[in-house]
C-alpha positions as CSV (number, residue, x, y, z in Angstrom):
1,M,42.7,200.5,149.3
2,K,45.1,198.9,151.8
3,A,45.7,196.0,149.4
4,Y,46.9,198.5,146.8
5,R,49.0,200.4,149.2
6,I,50.8,197.2,150.2
7,I,51.4,196.4,146.6
8,Y,52.6,199.9,145.9
9,I,55.0,199.9,148.9
10,T,56.2,196.5,147.8
11,L,57.0,197.8,144.4
12,L,58.8,200.7,145.9
13,V,60.9,198.4,147.9
14,L,61.6,196.0,145.1
15,V,62.5,198.6,142.5
16,P,65.4,200.1,144.4
17,A,66.6,196.6,145.2
18,S,66.7,195.5,141.6
19,C,68.6,198.8,140.6
20,F,71.2,198.2,143.3
21,I,71.8,194.7,142.0
22,T,72.3,196.1,138.4
23,K,74.7,198.7,139.6
24,E,76.7,196.2,141.6
25,R,77.0,194.0,138.5
26,T,78.0,197.0,136.3
27,S,80.6,198.1,138.7
28,R,82.1,194.6,138.8
29,D,82.0,194.4,135.0
30,Q,83.7,197.8,134.8
31,D,86.4,196.8,137.3
32,K,86.9,193.6,135.3
33,A,87.2,195.5,132.0
34,S,89.5,198.0,133.6
35,S,91.6,195.3,135.0
36,L,91.8,193.7,131.6
37,L,92.9,197.0,130.0
38,E,95.5,197.4,132.7
39,T,96.8,194.0,132.0
40,Q,96.8,194.5,128.3
41,Y,98.5,197.9,128.7
42,Y,101.3,196.6,130.8
43,K,101.9,193.7,128.6
44,L,102.1,196.0,125.5
45,F,104.3,198.4,127.4
46,T,106.7,195.6,128.5
47,D,106.8,194.1,125.0
48,A,107.5,197.6,123.5
49,T,110.3,198.2,126.0
50,K,111.9,194.8,125.1
51,H,111.8,195.6,121.4
52,A,113.3,199.0,122.1
53,L,116.1,197.5,124.2
54,F,117.0,195.1,121.3
55,G,116.8,197.9,118.7
56,N,113.6,196.8,117.1
57,N,112.5,200.4,116.9
58,K,109.7,199.9,114.4
59,N,107.9,197.3,116.6
60,A,108.5,199.4,119.7
61,I,106.9,202.5,118.1
62,T,103.8,200.5,117.1
63,L,103.4,199.0,120.5
64,Y,104.0,202.3,122.4
65,N,101.4,204.0,120.2
66,T,98.9,201.2,121.0
67,C,99.6,201.9,124.7
68,I,98.8,205.6,124.1
69,N,95.5,204.6,122.4
70,I,94.5,202.6,125.5
71,F,95.5,205.3,128.1
72,P,96.3,208.6,126.2
73,E,96.7,210.4,129.5
74,R,99.7,208.4,130.7
75,A,103.1,210.0,130.1
76,A,105.4,207.0,130.1
77,P,104.8,205.8,126.5
78,Y,105.4,209.4,125.2
79,Y,108.7,209.5,127.1
80,Q,109.7,206.1,125.7
81,L,108.8,207.1,122.2
82,S,111.0,210.2,122.5
83,S,113.9,207.8,123.4
84,V,113.2,205.6,120.3
85,Y,113.0,208.6,118.0
86,L,116.3,210.0,119.4
87,R,117.9,206.7,118.5
88,E,116.4,207.0,115.0
89,K,117.8,210.6,114.9
90,E,114.3,212.0,114.3
91,I,114.9,214.9,116.6
92,E,111.6,216.8,115.9
93,K,109.5,213.7,116.7
94,A,111.6,213.1,119.8
95,K,111.0,216.6,120.9
96,S,107.2,216.4,120.3
97,Y,106.8,213.2,122.3
98,A,109.1,214.5,125.1
99,E,106.9,217.7,125.3
100,M,103.8,215.6,125.5
101,A,105.3,213.5,128.4
102,V,106.2,216.7,130.3
103,S,102.8,218.2,129.7
104,L,101.2,215.1,131.3
105,D,103.6,214.8,134.2
106,S,105.6,217.9,134.9
107,S,107.0,216.6,138.2
108,N,109.0,213.7,136.7
109,T,112.7,214.8,136.6
110,W,113.5,212.2,133.9
111,Y,110.9,213.6,131.6
112,L,112.1,217.2,132.2
113,L,115.8,216.2,131.7
114,R,115.0,214.4,128.4
115,L,113.2,217.5,127.1
116,A,115.9,219.8,128.4
117,D,118.6,217.7,126.6
118,I,116.7,217.9,123.3
119,Y,116.3,221.7,123.7
120,Q,120.0,221.9,124.3
121,Y,120.8,219.8,121.2
122,L,118.5,222.1,119.1
123,D,120.1,225.2,120.7
124,I,116.7,226.3,122.2
125,V,118.6,227.6,125.2
126,D,115.8,229.7,126.9
127,K,113.5,226.7,127.1
128,A,116.2,224.4,128.4
129,I,116.9,226.9,131.1
130,V,113.3,227.0,132.2
131,L,113.3,223.2,132.5
132,Y,116.5,223.1,134.5
133,E,115.1,225.7,136.9
134,R,112.0,223.5,137.3
135,I,114.2,220.4,137.9
136,L,116.1,222.3,140.6
137,D,112.8,223.2,142.3
138,I,112.0,219.4,142.6
139,N,115.5,218.1,143.3
140,E,118.6,220.2,144.2
141,D,121.4,218.6,142.4
142,D,124.9,220.0,141.7
143,E,125.1,218.4,138.3
144,I,121.9,220.1,137.3
145,R,123.2,223.4,138.7
146,Y,126.4,223.1,136.7
147,N,124.4,222.4,133.5
148,L,122.1,225.4,134.2
149,A,125.1,227.6,134.8
150,M,126.6,226.5,131.5
151,L,123.3,227.3,129.7
152,Y,123.1,230.8,131.3
153,S,126.7,231.3,130.2
154,K,125.9,230.2,126.6
155,E,123.0,232.6,126.6
156,G,125.2,235.4,127.8
157,S,123.5,235.7,131.2
158,N,126.8,235.7,133.0
159,D,125.5,237.1,136.3
160,E,122.8,234.4,136.4
161,A,125.4,231.8,135.7
162,M,127.5,233.1,138.5
163,R,124.6,233.1,140.9
164,V,123.9,229.4,140.2
165,L,127.6,228.5,140.6
166,C,127.9,230.3,143.9
167,L,125.2,227.9,145.3
168,M,127.6,225.0,144.5
169,E,130.8,226.6,145.8
170,E,130.9,225.3,149.4
171,E,130.8,221.6,148.4
172,N,132.7,222.0,145.1
173,Q,135.5,224.4,146.0
174,E,138.0,222.1,144.3
175,S,136.0,221.1,141.3
176,K,138.0,221.9,138.2
177,E,134.9,222.1,136.0
178,V,133.3,224.7,138.3
179,I,136.6,226.7,138.5
180,L,137.0,226.8,134.8
181,L,133.4,227.8,134.2
182,K,133.9,230.7,136.7
183,H,137.1,231.6,134.9
184,N,135.2,231.8,131.6
185,L,132.5,233.9,133.1
186,F,134.9,236.4,134.7
187,H,136.7,236.6,131.3
188,A,133.4,237.3,129.5
189,K,132.7,240.1,132.0
190,R,136.3,241.4,131.4
191,E,137.1,240.9,135.1
192,Y,140.6,239.7,134.2
193,D,142.1,239.7,137.7
194,S,139.3,237.3,138.9
195,A,139.7,235.2,135.8
196,V,143.4,234.8,136.5
197,Y,142.7,234.0,140.2
198,E,140.4,231.1,139.2
199,L,143.2,229.6,137.1
200,Q,145.6,230.1,140.0
201,L,143.2,228.0,142.1
202,I,143.7,225.1,139.7
203,T,147.4,225.2,140.2
204,K,146.8,225.4,143.9
205,Y,144.4,222.5,144.2
206,F,146.2,220.4,141.5
207,P,149.9,221.3,141.9
208,E,151.0,218.2,140.0
209,D,148.8,218.8,137.0
210,I,150.9,220.6,134.4
211,T,147.9,221.4,132.3
212,G,146.6,223.8,134.9
213,Y,149.9,225.8,134.7
214,G,149.7,225.6,130.9
215,M,146.2,227.1,130.9
216,L,147.3,229.9,133.2
217,A,150.4,230.7,131.1
218,E,148.4,230.7,127.9
219,Y,145.7,232.9,129.4
220,L,148.2,235.4,130.7
221,S,149.7,235.6,127.3
222,E,146.3,236.1,125.8
223,I,145.6,239.1,128.0
224,D,149.1,240.5,127.4
225,R,150.5,239.8,130.9
226,N,153.6,238.5,129.3
227,N,156.2,238.8,132.1
228,Y,153.9,236.8,134.4
229,A,153.2,234.3,131.6
230,Q,156.9,233.8,131.0
231,E,157.4,233.1,134.8
232,V,154.7,230.4,134.6
233,Y,156.3,228.8,131.5
234,H,159.6,228.6,133.3
235,E,157.9,227.1,136.3
236,I,156.3,224.5,134.0
237,L,159.7,223.5,132.5
238,K,161.2,223.2,136.0
239,K,158.5,220.7,136.9
240,D,158.7,218.8,133.6
241,S,161.5,219.8,131.2
242,S,160.5,217.2,128.6
243,N,156.8,218.2,128.3
244,G,156.4,218.6,124.6
245,I,153.0,220.3,124.7
246,A,154.3,222.9,127.3
247,I,157.4,223.6,125.3
248,L,155.4,224.0,122.2
249,S,153.1,226.4,124.0
250,F,156.1,228.4,125.1
251,G,157.2,228.6,121.4
252,E,153.7,229.9,120.5
253,F,154.1,232.5,123.2
254,F,157.2,233.9,121.5
255,L,155.7,233.5,118.0
256,K,152.8,235.8,119.1
257,D,155.3,238.6,119.7
258,N,157.2,237.8,116.5
259,I,160.3,236.7,118.4
260,L,161.0,234.1,115.8
261,D,164.4,232.8,116.9
262,S,163.1,231.9,120.4
263,A,159.8,230.6,118.9
264,F,161.5,228.1,116.6
265,Y,164.1,227.2,119.2
266,Y,161.3,225.9,121.4
267,F,159.5,224.4,118.5
268,K,162.6,222.3,117.6
269,K,162.9,221.4,121.3
270,A,159.3,220.2,121.4
271,F,159.8,218.1,118.2
272,C,162.4,216.1,120.1
273,C,159.9,215.2,122.9
274,S,158.4,211.7,123.0
275,D,155.0,212.8,124.2
276,L,154.3,214.5,120.8
277,T,153.2,212.1,118.1
278,L,154.1,212.5,114.4
279,N,150.5,213.8,113.8
280,D,150.9,216.3,116.6
281,K,154.1,217.7,115.1
282,I,152.7,217.8,111.6
283,S,149.5,219.6,112.7
284,I,151.7,222.3,114.1
285,V,153.5,222.8,110.9
286,V,150.4,222.6,108.6
287,G,149.1,225.8,110.1
288,Y,152.3,227.6,109.1
289,I,152.4,226.0,105.6
290,N,148.9,227.2,104.8
291,N,149.7,230.7,105.9
292,I,151.4,231.6,102.6
293,E,152.7,235.0,103.8
294,F,154.3,233.5,106.9
295,L,155.7,230.6,104.9
296,Q,157.4,232.8,102.4
297,K,159.1,234.8,105.2
298,N,160.0,231.7,107.2
299,Y,160.3,229.0,104.6
300,M,163.8,227.7,105.7
301,R,162.8,227.7,109.4
302,I,159.7,225.6,108.7
303,D,161.5,223.3,106.4
304,N,164.3,222.8,108.9
305,L,161.7,222.2,111.7
306,L,160.2,219.3,109.7
307,D,163.6,217.8,109.3
308,E,163.9,217.5,113.1
309,I,161.6,214.5,112.7
310,E,163.8,211.5,112.8
311,N,164.2,209.3,109.7
312,K,162.6,206.3,111.3
313,D,159.5,208.3,112.2
314,R,159.0,209.8,108.7
315,K,155.8,208.5,107.2
316,F,153.0,209.9,105.0
317,P,152.2,213.0,107.0
318,Y,155.9,214.1,106.9
319,Y,156.2,213.6,103.1
320,A,152.9,215.3,102.5
321,A,153.8,218.3,104.6
322,K,157.2,218.6,102.8
323,A,155.5,218.5,99.4
324,D,153.0,221.1,100.5
325,I,155.8,223.5,101.6
326,Y,157.4,223.3,98.2
327,I,154.1,223.5,96.3
328,N,153.1,226.6,98.2
329,M,156.5,228.1,97.6
330,E,156.1,227.1,93.9
331,K,159.2,224.9,94.0
332,Y,157.5,222.1,92.1
333,E,160.7,220.2,91.2
334,K,161.5,219.9,94.9
335,A,157.9,218.9,95.7
336,K,157.9,216.0,93.2
337,P,160.0,213.4,95.1
338,F,158.0,214.0,98.3
339,L,154.7,213.5,96.5
340,D,156.2,210.2,95.1
341,S,157.1,209.1,98.7
342,A,153.7,210.1,100.1
343,L,152.0,208.0,97.4
344,L,153.9,204.9,98.7
345,Y,152.0,205.2,101.9
346,E,148.6,206.5,100.7
347,K,147.5,204.9,97.5
348,S,143.9,205.3,98.4
349,N,144.1,209.1,98.6
350,F,142.9,210.4,95.2
351,M,143.8,214.0,95.9
352,L,147.4,213.0,96.3
353,W,147.4,211.2,92.9
354,E,145.7,214.3,91.3
355,Q,148.3,216.7,92.8
356,S,151.1,214.5,91.6
357,M,149.7,214.5,88.0
358,I,149.2,218.3,88.1
359,I,152.8,218.8,89.3
360,N,154.3,216.4,86.7
361,S,152.1,218.0,84.0
362,Y,153.4,221.4,84.9
363,L,157.0,220.2,84.8
364,E,156.2,218.5,81.5
365,E,157.3,215.2,82.8
366,N,154.9,213.5,80.4
367,E,156.1,210.0,80.8
368,D,155.8,210.3,84.6
369,V,152.2,211.6,84.1
370,I,151.4,208.6,82.0
371,S,152.9,206.2,84.5
372,I,151.2,207.9,87.5
373,A,147.8,208.0,85.7
374,T,148.0,204.4,84.7
375,E,148.8,203.2,88.2
376,C,146.1,205.5,89.6
377,L,143.5,203.9,87.4
378,N,144.2,200.6,89.2
379,F,142.6,202.3,92.3
380,F,140.3,204.8,90.7
381,E,139.1,203.5,87.3
382,D,136.0,205.6,87.3
383,R,137.8,209.0,87.5
384,P,137.6,210.6,84.0
385,N,140.1,213.4,84.8
386,V,142.8,210.7,85.2
387,Y,142.2,209.7,81.6
388,L,142.3,213.4,80.7
389,F,145.7,213.8,82.4
390,R,147.0,210.8,80.5
391,A,145.5,211.8,77.2
392,S,147.1,215.3,77.5
393,A,150.5,213.7,78.2
394,Y,150.2,211.4,75.2
395,Y,149.3,214.4,73.1
396,R,152.4,216.3,74.2
397,L,154.5,213.2,73.3
398,N,152.8,213.1,69.8
399,E,151.1,209.8,70.6
400,G,147.8,210.9,69.1
401,E,146.1,207.5,68.8
402,K,146.7,206.7,72.5
403,A,145.4,210.2,73.4
404,I,142.3,209.7,71.3
405,N,141.6,206.4,73.0
406,D,141.6,208.1,76.4
407,T,139.3,210.9,75.2
408,K,136.9,208.3,73.8
409,E,136.9,206.6,77.2
410,I,136.0,209.9,78.9
411,L,133.2,210.6,76.4
412,M,131.7,207.2,76.8
413,T,131.7,207.1,80.6
414,S,131.7,210.7,82.0
415,T,128.6,212.7,82.9
416,D,130.7,215.7,83.8
417,N,130.2,218.3,81.0
418,K,133.4,220.2,81.9
419,I,135.5,217.1,81.6
420,K,133.7,216.2,78.3
421,V,134.4,219.7,76.9
422,Q,138.1,219.3,77.7
423,A,138.2,215.8,76.1
424,Y,136.4,217.1,72.9
425,N,138.8,220.1,72.7
426,L,141.8,217.8,73.0
427,A,140.4,215.4,70.4
428,A,139.7,218.4,68.1
429,E,143.3,219.5,68.3
430,I,144.6,216.0,67.7
431,Y,142.4,215.5,64.6
432,R,143.3,218.9,63.3
433,G,147.0,218.0,63.6
434,K,146.3,214.9,61.6
435,E,144.4,216.9,59.0
436,E,141.2,214.9,59.8
437,F,139.3,218.2,59.6
438,E,135.8,216.7,59.6
439,K,136.3,214.9,62.9
440,S,138.0,218.0,64.3
441,D,135.1,220.2,63.3
442,S,132.5,217.8,64.8
443,C,134.4,217.9,68.1
444,F,134.2,221.7,68.2
445,E,130.6,221.6,67.3
446,A,130.0,219.0,70.1
447,I,131.6,221.5,72.6
448,L,129.3,224.3,71.4
449,A,126.3,222.1,71.8
450,I,127.3,221.7,75.5
451,E,128.6,225.3,76.0
452,P,127.2,227.6,73.3
453,E,128.9,230.6,74.8
454,N,132.4,229.2,75.1
455,L,134.3,232.2,73.6
456,I,137.7,230.5,73.5
457,V,136.4,227.6,71.5
458,R,134.4,229.9,69.2
459,N,137.5,231.9,68.6
460,N,139.8,229.0,68.0
461,Y,137.3,227.0,65.8
462,S,136.5,230.1,63.7
463,Y,140.2,230.9,63.2
464,Y,141.0,227.3,62.2
465,L,138.2,227.5,59.6
466,S,139.6,230.7,58.3
467,L,143.1,229.3,57.9
468,R,141.6,226.5,55.7
469,G,139.3,229.0,53.9
470,Y,136.5,226.6,54.7
471,N,132.9,227.4,55.8
472,L,133.7,231.1,56.2
473,Q,130.1,232.0,56.9
474,R,130.1,229.7,59.9
475,A,133.5,231.1,60.9
476,E,132.2,234.7,60.7
477,E,129.1,233.9,62.7
478,L,131.2,232.2,65.5
479,S,133.7,235.0,65.6
480,K,131.2,237.8,65.5
481,F,129.6,236.5,68.7
482,T,133.0,236.7,70.5
483,I,133.5,240.4,69.7
484,E,129.9,241.2,70.7
485,K,130.6,239.7,74.1
486,E,134.1,241.1,74.5
487,P,134.4,244.1,72.0
488,K,137.9,245.1,73.2
489,N,139.6,241.7,73.2
490,P,142.5,242.0,70.8
491,T,142.6,238.2,70.1
492,Y,139.0,238.1,69.1
493,L,139.2,241.3,67.1
494,D,142.2,239.9,65.1
495,T,140.3,236.6,64.4
496,Y,137.3,238.5,63.2
497,G,139.4,240.8,61.0
498,W,141.3,237.9,59.6
499,I,138.0,236.1,58.6
500,L,136.8,239.2,56.9
501,Y,140.1,239.3,55.1
502,K,139.6,235.7,53.9
503,M,136.2,236.7,52.8
504,G,137.6,239.5,50.7
505,D,136.3,242.4,52.8
506,Y,139.7,244.1,53.2
507,K,138.5,247.5,54.4
508,Q,136.4,246.1,57.2
509,A,139.2,243.7,58.0
510,R,141.6,246.6,58.3
511,N,139.3,248.4,60.8
512,F,139.1,245.4,63.1
513,I,142.9,244.6,63.0
514,E,143.7,248.3,63.7
515,Y,141.3,248.2,66.6
516,A,143.0,245.0,67.9
517,I,146.4,246.8,67.7
518,R,145.1,249.8,69.6
519,N,143.8,247.4,72.3
520,G,147.2,245.8,72.9
521,A,148.1,243.6,70.0
522,Y,150.9,245.9,68.8
523,T,153.4,243.4,70.4
524,N,151.9,240.4,68.7
525,S,153.8,239.5,65.5
526,E,151.0,237.4,64.0
527,V,148.5,240.3,64.3
528,L,151.1,242.7,62.8
529,E,151.6,240.3,59.9
530,H,147.9,240.1,59.3
531,Y,147.8,243.9,59.2
532,G,150.6,243.8,56.7
533,D,148.8,241.3,54.5
534,I,145.6,243.5,54.6
535,M,147.5,246.7,53.7
536,D,149.2,244.9,50.9
537,K,145.8,243.9,49.5
538,L,144.7,247.5,49.8
539,D,147.9,248.6,47.9
540,N,149.3,250.5,50.9
541,C,152.8,249.3,50.2
542,Q,154.7,251.4,52.8
543,E,152.3,250.6,55.6
544,A,152.3,246.9,54.8
545,L,156.2,246.9,54.8
546,E,156.3,248.8,58.1
547,A,153.9,246.2,59.6
548,Y,156.0,243.3,58.3
549,E,159.2,244.8,59.7
550,N,157.6,245.4,63.1
551,A,156.4,241.8,63.1
552,Y,159.9,240.6,62.1
553,E,161.5,242.3,65.1
554,L,159.2,240.3,67.3
555,D,159.5,237.0,65.4
556,S,162.2,236.7,62.8
557,S,160.6,233.9,60.7
558,E,161.7,233.0,57.2
559,L,158.2,233.7,55.9
560,L,158.2,237.3,57.2
561,K,161.7,237.8,55.8
562,K,160.5,236.7,52.4
563,K,157.5,239.0,52.5
564,I,159.7,241.9,53.4
565,V,162.1,241.3,50.5
566,D,159.3,240.7,48.0
567,L,157.4,243.8,49.1
568,K,160.5,246.0,49.0
569,N,160.9,245.0,45.4
570,D,157.2,245.8,44.7
571,C,157.4,249.1,46.5
572,E,160.4,250.2,44.4
């Protein structure tokens, strides 16, 4: 028995000893494995950061994600990934990774700031506020306080914003940013005296800074404390009599109260100041040019103001502004030379070329349109409307072949159906003028394939067919559609009536022409002549004669004169 006991005890002693050795080895192995993982992690993290620094974002993303796979509970890779995705402008991904970093380590102010910045960018103001409040709990910092106050202000929580700013006041009494924010808050709360006081502080703390006085003067004008505003403006001009921006602001002060002589006196004075650039001066005038009602009342003042710019300083903005004045005043002949001068400076501005072609087309300066369009094509060869401008000018000069060549260019290259419709329409008119009717008709049909409900083309095409007495069934179908769509349009009614006349249906033709006359065509000599022709066919001699005579009063053509003479003989 003793022998067994000894063996048993020995076994009991030995077994724990062997377990202890196994645990010790396992622990060492685990430590070794953990150490290897740590080494691998930091190497990957370091490499990822290097790639990120050199802008190799794709590699950085892969490596940071590998870090996350090794230690998913560590916040740093998530934070770094948010930085990478911000650079890639993938804001939602940046937000997602920043949120993950904060959830893993909510005491890291850098992580909190990153997420707060993203929330601000995405205009998620309430969440950004929460984060800034948390940052302040960790680290009291005036820059954070200021940003928090700005967010409260943006949210409309003006009292909260003021509370945060008051915590900064002792150390930041002379901070212009803090004073301006307080001014804005007081203004939002309609506490105007306090808002004025804050701006007065800027003039007190920064007496040499003219902009502070300018802000005060403009604000006083905004809240209708005009006498005080005027005093401040005079104080500014005493300090700096050649400050163009201040003088300009004084002009705006008078303009607000419609004291135009004083306003433009100061505007002219400002235009002579060297601290205003040409673009500054033009930007002032552009606002007045685009206000058509104001321009019409003050056209000469604005025009004279521009002429205060010295000849040596006159460049593209000056010529463009002068052109805009005349265009908005519908003085196109005066606009033309200024557009020409503007184009000398800005040949890469397509809108300028286009405006010039429009103005010259309106003035029927067809040779100039052709010249401008041809030069424009050296810079913009892929603009089909330039070919259309030129083709239209050729057409008006009776150079049909050149016009046709330009329309062909448009139809071969353009994918814009509106431009193609105009090109087909122009080609149709040219071919019709040359009596190449088959080509003309095919152009009209091509338009209707693109725009089946184009009423003007349906009307014109059907009327042209009726004049030729050709394919009258197609003409009737086209025209009938127009009067179904616009049953009181006198032009469409006349066309339909005339087609019926050509088809021999005189009674129905009379009904439609009479309806056209009742709807306004009584002043149209052609419609009255049509009515006379129909009444003549219906043997209503006196009514036909009366229609011809009324038409002749509107258009004394030789043909009408002959019809009147012939019909008088027949009636007798």
